[in-house]
Backbone bond lengths (Angstrom), bond angles and torsions (degrees), N, CA, C in turn:
res aa  C-N    CA-C-N  psi(-1)  N-CA   C-N-CA  omega(-1)  CA-C   N-CA-C  phi
1 M - - - 1.469 - - 1.508 111.75 -
2 R 1.307 117.14 -22.36 1.490 120.80 178.15 1.468 109.39 -60.79
3 G 1.431 116.10 -36.53 1.464 120.06 -178.78 1.509 110.39 -65.35
4 V 1.344 120.05 -32.89 1.461 124.47 178.23 1.507 109.39 -66.86
5 D 1.360 113.22 -46.21 1.485 117.79 176.87 1.479 111.96 -57.80
6 T 1.311 119.22 -39.45 1.474 121.97 178.56 1.522 112.09 -65.40
7 I 1.287 115.66 -37.02 1.460 120.30 175.18 1.524 109.53 -56.62
8 E 1.299 114.17 -51.68 1.494 119.30 -177.76 1.495 110.96 -61.16
9 R 1.373 118.66 -43.17 1.435 122.32 -178.88 1.509 110.09 -65.96
10 F 1.326 117.64 -41.66 1.430 122.26 179.85 1.502 112.46 -65.49
11 V 1.335 117.64 -45.80 1.437 122.47 177.97 1.571 110.09 -59.06
12 K 1.311 116.02 -41.18 1.466 121.67 -178.80 1.541 109.33 -63.54
13 Y 1.355 114.72 -45.43 1.440 119.42 178.52 1.551 110.24 -60.08
14 V 1.257 116.96 -50.50 1.514 122.51 178.08 1.499 109.93 -50.88
15 R 1.344 113.43 -53.44 1.479 121.89 -170.75 1.570 109.19 -62.17
16 D 1.323 114.11 -46.13 1.466 121.22 -170.44 1.572 113.34 -85.36
17 K 1.351 115.61 -27.97 1.517 114.85 -169.88 1.550 115.10 -125.41
18 T 1.350 115.76 8.81 1.461 118.96 179.33 1.529 108.90 -133.62
19 E 1.271 116.38 174.21 1.462 122.84 176.83 1.538 111.77 -94.22
20 T 1.335 116.38 -2.71 1.478 119.71 -179.09 1.529 111.12 -63.99
21 K 1.354 114.42 135.56 1.471 120.48 -177.78 1.535 113.56 -112.41
22 H 1.328 114.89 -14.88 1.510 120.26 177.72 1.535 111.05 -129.80
23 V 1.249 116.93 130.16 1.477 123.19 178.69 1.485 109.04 -126.05
24 Y 1.405 114.73 119.19 1.437 120.19 170.36 1.533 111.79 -91.30
25 I 1.322 115.14 134.77 1.486 119.54 176.20 1.551 109.59 -123.19
26 Y 1.220 119.46 124.55 1.505 123.47 -177.10 1.572 104.58 -90.20
27 T 1.307 116.83 103.05 1.454 119.73 -173.11 1.538 115.04 -99.82
28 L 1.340 117.56 -38.19 1.410 121.45 -177.53 1.590 109.07 -153.58
29 S 1.357 116.64 118.70 1.408 119.37 -177.74 1.550 110.89 -77.96
30 L 1.272 115.85 162.14 1.454 121.96 176.04 1.545 107.08 -68.29
31 E 1.279 120.60 -36.16 1.424 121.67 179.48 1.571 111.13 -64.51
32 N 1.291 117.27 -35.05 1.464 121.40 177.04 1.509 109.53 -62.59
33 V 1.298 114.36 -41.73 1.505 119.45 -178.41 1.573 111.31 -67.00
34 L 1.266 112.86 -42.78 1.460 119.17 -173.58 1.532 115.59 -81.52
35 K 1.305 115.44 -27.26 1.484 119.40 -168.78 1.544 113.12 -112.64
36 R 1.286 117.55 -14.09 1.456 117.35 179.17 1.553 111.08 -80.06
37 S 1.356 116.77 160.92 1.468 122.00 -178.23 1.572 108.50 -71.47
38 K 1.309 114.75 160.99 1.416 119.21 178.90 1.481 110.40 -61.83
39 Q 1.297 119.61 -34.82 1.464 122.34 179.55 1.538 111.24 -65.16
40 E 1.312 114.93 -45.04 1.465 120.68 177.94 1.564 109.12 -62.39
41 L 1.337 117.88 -47.84 1.460 120.27 -178.77 1.496 111.45 -63.03
42 S 1.300 117.86 -34.24 1.463 122.50 176.51 1.454 110.00 -58.04
43 F 1.330 115.01 -45.38 1.475 122.01 -177.34 1.571 110.79 -66.01
44 L 1.397 114.56 -46.95 1.415 121.50 -179.46 1.535 110.68 -64.93
45 F 1.277 117.26 -40.91 1.508 119.86 -178.91 1.540 107.68 -69.26
46 K 1.318 119.85 -33.10 1.481 120.48 178.08 1.482 112.14 -63.49
47 I 1.353 115.99 -41.61 1.451 120.84 176.17 1.502 111.53 -63.59
48 F 1.318 113.95 -51.61 1.470 121.43 179.56 1.559 112.03 -55.22
49 R 1.350 113.30 -43.25 1.504 116.86 -179.08 1.516 109.83 -66.21
50 K 1.318 117.89 -41.85 1.469 121.16 179.28 1.502 111.44 -60.68
51 Q 1.356 117.34 -42.54 1.479 121.74 -177.91 1.487 110.96 -72.81
52 A 1.364 117.74 -32.99 1.492 120.54 179.19 1.502 108.03 -69.61
53 E 1.316 118.50 -39.78 1.437 119.57 177.74 1.450 114.63 -64.47
54 K 1.353 114.53 -37.84 1.433 122.46 178.44 1.571 107.77 -65.13
55 L 1.347 115.42 -45.15 1.464 118.89 178.70 1.480 114.50 -60.29
56 L 1.345 114.92 -34.93 1.443 120.58 -179.26 1.482 111.60 -69.65
57 R 1.303 115.18 -32.71 1.514 118.86 176.94 1.527 113.73 -77.48
58 E 1.340 114.56 -40.62 1.452 117.91 -178.03 1.538 107.89 -149.11
59 N 1.312 116.70 123.35 1.434 120.64 -176.97 1.493 111.79 -93.36
60 P 1.343 115.34 101.96 1.491 121.17 179.40 1.506 116.12 -67.14
61 Y 1.291 114.61 -15.99 1.495 120.46 -178.25 1.516 112.24 -82.73
62 E 1.306 117.70 -19.46 1.476 123.76 179.15 1.575 109.68 54.51
63 G 1.256 114.23 44.54 1.510 119.79 -179.49 1.492 110.26 -165.39
64 R 1.344 114.52 -176.83 1.458 118.59 177.81 1.554 111.58 -71.51
65 V 1.195 117.25 147.48 1.473 125.19 178.73 1.527 110.64 -124.64
66 R 1.318 115.87 128.05 1.444 121.54 -178.50 1.465 110.29 -134.95
67 F 1.277 119.54 149.61 1.482 124.40 178.79 1.567 109.81 -117.03
68 I 1.317 116.06 137.81 1.436 121.89 173.00 1.480 111.99 -125.25
69 G 1.368 114.77 150.72 1.467 116.31 -177.85 1.557 108.68 131.51
70 R 1.347 116.39 178.79 1.405 120.57 178.86 1.535 112.04 -84.06
71 R 1.298 118.92 91.53 1.456 120.00 -175.11 1.494 112.44 -65.70
72 N 1.327 117.84 -23.43 1.485 117.93 -172.04 1.561 109.19 -71.38
73 V 1.303 119.42 -6.43 1.455 118.03 173.61 1.529 114.69 -87.64
74 L 1.347 114.62 -4.46 1.445 121.10 -179.39 1.512 110.77 -97.61
75 P 1.373 116.09 158.79 1.467 117.60 175.86 1.490 112.70 -58.95
76 K 1.301 117.41 150.95 1.517 124.10 -172.34 1.510 106.66 -60.36
77 D 1.336 120.80 -41.78 1.475 121.28 -175.03 1.480 109.99 -65.21
78 L 1.368 119.33 -36.49 1.449 120.27 176.97 1.499 112.56 -65.34
79 Q 1.362 115.78 -40.90 1.463 122.36 177.91 1.532 110.38 -54.61
80 K 1.388 113.56 -47.04 1.473 120.16 -179.05 1.519 111.10 -65.38
81 L 1.374 118.69 -37.78 1.428 119.10 178.27 1.529 109.06 -66.26
82 M 1.275 119.48 -37.94 1.445 122.13 -178.57 1.512 110.30 -65.13
83 E 1.354 117.17 -40.68 1.445 120.06 178.66 1.515 110.02 -66.72
84 K 1.366 120.48 -37.69 1.434 122.76 -179.08 1.575 108.56 -64.46
85 I 1.324 115.14 -42.07 1.423 120.94 179.83 1.557 112.07 -60.45
86 E 1.293 114.34 -46.67 1.419 120.18 179.79 1.563 111.79 -62.20
87 R 1.267 117.96 -42.45 1.465 123.75 -179.24 1.576 107.30 -70.58
88 K 1.301 119.30 -39.56 1.470 117.27 179.84 1.538 115.47 -71.51
89 T 1.338 114.90 -23.77 1.468 116.48 -174.71 1.564 111.92 -109.41
90 E 1.313 117.81 3.42 1.471 119.37 -172.36 1.520 114.66 -65.75
91 N 1.314 117.45 -14.88 1.491 120.68 178.23 1.488 110.25 -117.90
92 S 1.306 116.52 36.11 1.451 123.50 -177.77 1.497 117.18 -93.25
93 G 1.278 120.89 26.06 1.403 125.21 179.98 1.598 115.52 95.04
94 D 1.281 116.70 -167.43 1.418 122.88 -172.63 1.547 115.30 -92.92
95 F 1.365 113.98 -6.86 1.435 118.18 177.20 1.565 107.56 -90.54
96 E 1.367 111.88 139.01 1.522 115.80 -173.28 1.504 111.05 -143.05
97 V 1.305 116.46 143.05 1.403 125.44 174.62 1.494 107.69 -117.94
98 I 1.325 117.58 124.34 1.463 123.09 -177.92 1.590 106.41 -113.03
99 L 1.345 112.35 113.74 1.447 118.39 -176.94 1.593 109.24 -98.48
100 A 1.303 113.62 119.48 1.495 118.17 178.07 1.513 109.66 -86.77
101 V 1.326 113.97 117.27 1.415 121.75 -176.53 1.518 111.41 -130.56
102 G 1.313 120.48 126.73 1.449 122.01 -172.53 1.567 110.01 59.86
103 Y 1.359 109.81 42.41 1.504 117.04 -174.00 1.495 112.84 -114.48
104 T 1.326 117.95 143.13 1.471 126.22 160.71 1.509 106.98 -141.43
105 G 1.314 116.76 150.92 1.449 121.66 178.21 1.537 111.19 -61.19
106 M 1.296 115.27 -40.99 1.476 118.73 -178.99 1.565 112.68 -64.72
107 A 1.284 113.31 -36.33 1.475 118.59 177.81 1.544 109.98 -65.52
108 E 1.324 114.99 -43.56 1.501 119.37 175.19 1.465 111.15 -57.80
109 I 1.371 117.11 -44.08 1.512 117.71 179.94 1.500 109.83 -62.32
110 V 1.369 117.29 -45.70 1.462 120.40 -179.72 1.548 111.40 -58.07
111 D 1.362 114.38 -46.65 1.457 118.94 -178.76 1.535 110.96 -65.15
112 T 1.328 117.50 -33.84 1.445 121.82 177.22 1.568 112.31 -66.33
113 V 1.297 114.03 -44.00 1.488 120.28 176.50 1.487 111.89 -60.81
114 K 1.292 114.56 -45.98 1.508 121.47 175.63 1.537 113.31 -55.63
115 S 1.282 115.23 -44.17 1.476 122.63 -177.76 1.562 109.52 -64.97
116 I 1.342 115.28 -45.08 1.424 117.31 177.56 1.484 112.40 -70.03
117 A 1.356 119.31 -37.73 1.481 120.00 177.66 1.549 112.42 -61.99
118 K 1.316 116.88 -37.31 1.419 122.03 178.73 1.581 110.46 -64.50
119 K 1.282 117.15 -35.29 1.480 122.57 -179.08 1.564 107.90 -70.88
120 V 1.352 115.16 -38.80 1.455 120.84 179.54 1.515 109.10 -67.35
121 A 1.343 116.84 -44.90 1.443 123.19 -179.30 1.564 111.12 -62.26
122 A 1.312 114.20 -33.85 1.530 117.81 -178.96 1.562 111.62 -87.27
123 G 1.350 113.88 4.14 1.489 116.89 176.65 1.504 114.37 78.07
124 E 1.287 115.38 10.50 1.501 120.04 -177.46 1.548 110.05 -74.42
125 M 1.327 115.72 -23.21 1.500 120.39 179.88 1.480 108.57 -157.20
126 Q 1.302 116.47 164.10 1.485 122.87 -179.07 1.568 108.04 -108.21
127 P 1.294 118.35 150.56 1.428 122.71 -178.60 1.540 113.26 -52.09
128 D 1.392 115.78 -36.15 1.408 118.68 177.39 1.488 115.01 -70.87
129 D 1.306 117.82 -9.22 1.488 125.27 178.93 1.543 109.35 -78.87
130 I 1.316 115.91 -22.57 1.497 119.36 -173.16 1.530 112.50 -70.18
131 D 1.263 117.94 123.33 1.467 121.78 175.54 1.523 108.86 -143.15
132 E 1.301 117.61 -171.73 1.482 122.62 -175.51 1.509 109.88 -55.80
133 E 1.297 119.17 -42.04 1.465 123.63 -178.92 1.476 109.50 -63.16
134 T 1.299 120.59 -39.96 1.442 125.18 -178.44 1.568 107.38 -63.77
135 I 1.320 117.07 -46.59 1.461 119.23 179.01 1.552 112.17 -60.12
136 Y 1.340 114.79 -46.46 1.544 116.37 -177.53 1.569 107.31 -65.03
137 A 1.258 119.67 -37.26 1.431 123.75 -175.72 1.533 113.52 -65.05
138 N 1.369 114.93 -15.53 1.492 118.13 -176.75 1.519 111.12 -113.05
139 L 1.400 116.39 11.73 1.442 117.50 174.98 1.537 108.45 -73.81
140 Y 1.363 112.07 179.27 1.510 116.79 -179.56 1.512 113.87 -63.19
141 A 1.333 115.10 -36.72 1.530 119.63 -176.58 1.561 106.26 -130.93
142 P 1.306 119.85 71.09 1.438 121.52 -172.91 1.520 115.60 -66.75
143 D 1.389 114.78 -17.26 1.435 116.44 -177.93 1.511 113.85 -89.62
144 V 1.370 116.01 -4.00 1.455 120.94 -177.00 1.539 107.98 -94.93
145 P 1.350 116.74 125.36 1.495 119.17 -176.91 1.534 109.09 -66.02
146 P 1.389 116.74 156.68 1.457 120.05 176.49 1.467 113.38 -56.43
147 P 1.358 116.15 143.18 1.474 119.20 -178.72 1.549 112.22 -63.80
148 D 1.309 115.55 145.85 1.488 120.17 -179.66 1.512 107.36 -75.60
149 F 1.357 120.05 -34.96 1.374 124.15 176.69 1.536 112.44 -148.35
150 I 1.354 115.67 154.28 1.470 121.89 174.60 1.578 106.36 -111.62
151 L 1.268 117.24 125.76 1.451 121.50 -179.75 1.520 108.38 -102.90
152 R 1.335 116.52 128.54 1.488 121.86 176.08 1.551 106.93 -124.92
153 T 1.302 117.72 121.67 1.431 122.76 -178.00 1.428 110.66 -97.30
154 S 1.385 116.48 179.87 1.493 125.48 169.28 1.505 110.63 77.89
155 G 1.364 119.99 8.84 1.423 121.45 176.28 1.538 116.88 84.25
156 E 1.366 113.23 -4.60 1.424 117.06 176.04 1.433 111.95 -73.29
157 Q 1.357 120.35 139.49 1.494 119.94 -178.68 1.536 109.23 -118.24
158 R 1.299 111.62 67.31 1.511 121.16 172.78 1.465 107.08 -152.86
159 T 1.357 117.35 159.78 1.425 122.80 176.74 1.517 115.46 -95.66
160 S 1.323 113.26 -8.30 1.502 118.78 177.31 1.508 114.34 54.92
161 G 1.349 117.43 37.40 1.429 120.43 174.15 1.526 113.43 75.20
162 F 1.358 117.63 22.40 1.459 118.99 -176.58 1.511 108.61 -89.28
163 L 1.402 117.35 123.13 1.407 121.36 176.32 1.543 116.93 47.04
164 P 1.400 116.71 55.39 1.420 116.57 -174.12 1.479 118.00 -65.11
165 I 1.347 116.27 -30.32 1.501 119.20 176.08 1.534 112.36 -80.24
166 Q 1.361 113.24 -47.79 1.454 116.70 -176.37 1.483 114.58 -63.97
167 S 1.339 117.37 -26.37 1.461 122.38 -172.30 1.497 117.08 -98.49
168 V 1.356 115.43 15.79 1.504 119.32 -178.14 1.492 113.04 -57.10
169 Y 1.316 120.13 -32.45 1.461 123.15 178.82 1.574 110.98 -114.56
170 S 1.209 117.87 11.82 1.497 121.13 178.71 1.550 109.18 -73.74
171 E 1.302 117.67 146.74 1.444 121.19 171.61 1.548 108.00 -79.49
172 L 1.313 115.96 145.07 1.426 126.40 -176.07 1.493 109.71 -106.27
173 I 1.362 120.64 116.98 1.452 122.71 178.52 1.561 107.46 -116.44
174 F 1.299 112.21 121.68 1.465 118.49 178.01 1.520 107.56 -108.84
175 Y 1.381 113.93 120.17 1.443 118.26 -174.73 1.496 109.41 -114.82
176 P 1.336 120.10 139.99 1.478 124.21 -171.52 1.562 114.14 -73.00
177 K 1.266 117.73 -28.17 1.437 117.60 -172.88 1.601 111.54 -79.71
178 L 1.320 117.27 157.68 1.461 122.86 176.95 1.545 106.12 -72.31
179 W 1.319 115.67 149.55 1.474 118.70 179.28 1.519 113.42 -55.56
180 P 1.356 122.35 -46.84 1.480 118.85 -178.38 1.471 115.04 -61.16
181 E 1.368 114.91 -20.09 1.546 118.15 -174.68 1.495 111.79 -87.36
182 L 1.338 121.06 -7.28 1.472 122.65 -173.78 1.502 109.45 -63.24
183 T 1.348 113.89 142.33 1.472 120.32 175.61 1.547 107.90 -121.91
184 E 1.321 116.62 177.98 1.437 118.52 -179.75 1.501 110.69 -64.65
185 D 1.416 119.96 -31.48 1.406 119.13 174.58 1.531 112.45 -63.39
186 D 1.322 119.66 -33.54 1.389 123.71 174.61 1.565 111.80 -64.36
187 F 1.336 114.21 -42.09 1.481 120.23 -179.57 1.579 106.19 -59.25
188 E 1.339 113.64 -48.02 1.474 118.88 179.00 1.528 112.16 -56.90
189 A 1.314 116.03 -44.09 1.486 119.83 -179.91 1.513 111.36 -66.06
190 I 1.305 117.03 -39.41 1.495 119.38 179.33 1.541 110.73 -65.26
191 Y 1.333 117.02 -42.90 1.486 118.21 179.10 1.543 111.54 -69.90
192 A 1.368 115.79 -32.13 1.421 119.65 175.54 1.502 111.96 -63.67
193 E 1.316 114.30 -39.13 1.522 120.38 178.64 1.521 105.70 -64.70
194 Y 1.288 120.83 -45.86 1.443 121.57 -179.08 1.580 113.32 -61.24
195 R 1.296 114.07 -43.75 1.453 117.07 -179.50 1.504 115.03 -66.33
196 Q 1.353 116.71 -16.75 1.463 119.13 176.75 1.520 110.99 -83.92
197 R 1.336 116.78 -12.36 1.457 117.18 -175.87 1.580 111.56 -76.76
198 V 1.291 115.53 148.58 1.432 120.58 176.11 1.538 108.04 -106.66
199 R 1.315 117.05 106.75 1.469 121.27 -172.92 1.546 108.28 -82.82
200 R 1.310 113.54 129.97 1.487 120.91 -173.01 1.548 110.91 -110.16
201 F 1.314 119.78 -20.27 1.438 124.80 -176.06 1.533 112.78 45.17
202 G 1.261 114.84 45.81 1.513 120.78 174.88 1.505 113.64 85.44
203 K 1.336 118.65 0.73 1.448 122.14 -177.99 1.530 111.74 -84.77
């Protein structure tokens, strides 16, 4: 539960003290859903269900909430809760939190390719029409700009398949502390690190 509290504190910091308008949070990977035991999943889904019901009653993010990932791997009641949250918050301003649930970057790539292939098969477009914009337009959240930076905590130095297409020019920040341990001072340090970077976008 401390991890959930950190999410709320981090989002509040970003919303109130930075210019960032979109925050991605990686909450539950597709691998976790498919490979964990039924007992572990039952515990995870119980936590997720409780937090989703809380979010439906009162939105601590004070903005739009969206979910990306393969929802069909989740229990039906959780899928319905997610849909209700999205409908309830869809007109909540220009600040947005995107929660990745049942997500992996490879799955998003596969689903993107399938979406484009279906359009080609239906005659809606030709293979030669496919370009970078076509790919981005068929991602889970095509209207959300690429992230400025990707934060990985706990000392791990990998992105674990998070947003592989969207993050091609994102800055990567690896922070030694565990996610639940982060304080506002850490948030300040993370953003200070980002502001020192010189973004080149491949140039």
